[in-house]
N, C-alpha and C positions, 0 to 999 in steps of 0.2 A: 478698619475691614480690611479682610486680604482681597488679593485679587484673583481668585478660586471664587471665594463664595462671593461676591460682587459680582461676577461672570453670571455665577448659578441664577441669582437674584434678576440680575437683568434679564434671564433667558424664560424665567420664570413671568415676570410681567410683561413680556414681548408675548409669549403664549397667552396671556388674560387681554393683550389689547383683539391679538387673534377671532378670541372667544368673543367680546365683546362684538368684534366686526360679523361674527357669522349669525349671531342674536340678531342684532341688525340688520341684516340679509330678509332671517325668517320672519322678522316682524313685516319689513317691506314687502315678502310673498305673501303674508296672509292678509294683509291691508288690501292687495292689490288682486285679493281673490285668485292666486295660482292654482295648478292642480295639487289637489291635499294630497298624494302621492310622494310627488316632491317637497313637499313641504316638512313630508313624514321623514324624508330622507335627509332632509337638512336637519331637524331636528337630533335624529339619532347621530350625524354627524356631532351634531352642540353636545350631545350627553356624553361620548368619545373625548372631544375634546374638554369638557371638563375633569374626566376620568383622568386623562392627562397630567392635566395643570395639580387635581389630588396628589397623583403619583411621584410626578418631580418637585412638589412641594413637599410631601412625605421625607423623599430623599432631601433635601435641602437640610430638614430638621435633623436629621439621624447625622448626617454630615458634619454642619455647623452645631452639634450639639453634643454636653457631657454625657459618661456613661450615666448616671442617673434620669437628665433627661431624656435620652434614647427609650429606656423601659416605660417612660410617661407617655412618648408618643405611641410607639406600640402600643401598650393600653387602648389608645384615641381611635386606635385603628384595626381593632379587635373585637 
């Protein structure tokens, strides 16, 4: 695995770890019956984080794929 690919992969994994932390925080907020508005704000942040992971993973796939694979990735995203 080349250095750029390894770094990109690690960045994706780091994003997923942060997302897990966000979701665990939301779980604690719900469990402790915190202000529903604040829970919804945090849930929206989680959705944004998921979209960021998806976009970065798509970029990762495109940068590390052959031309034929890129067409398949684009088809999956559209």
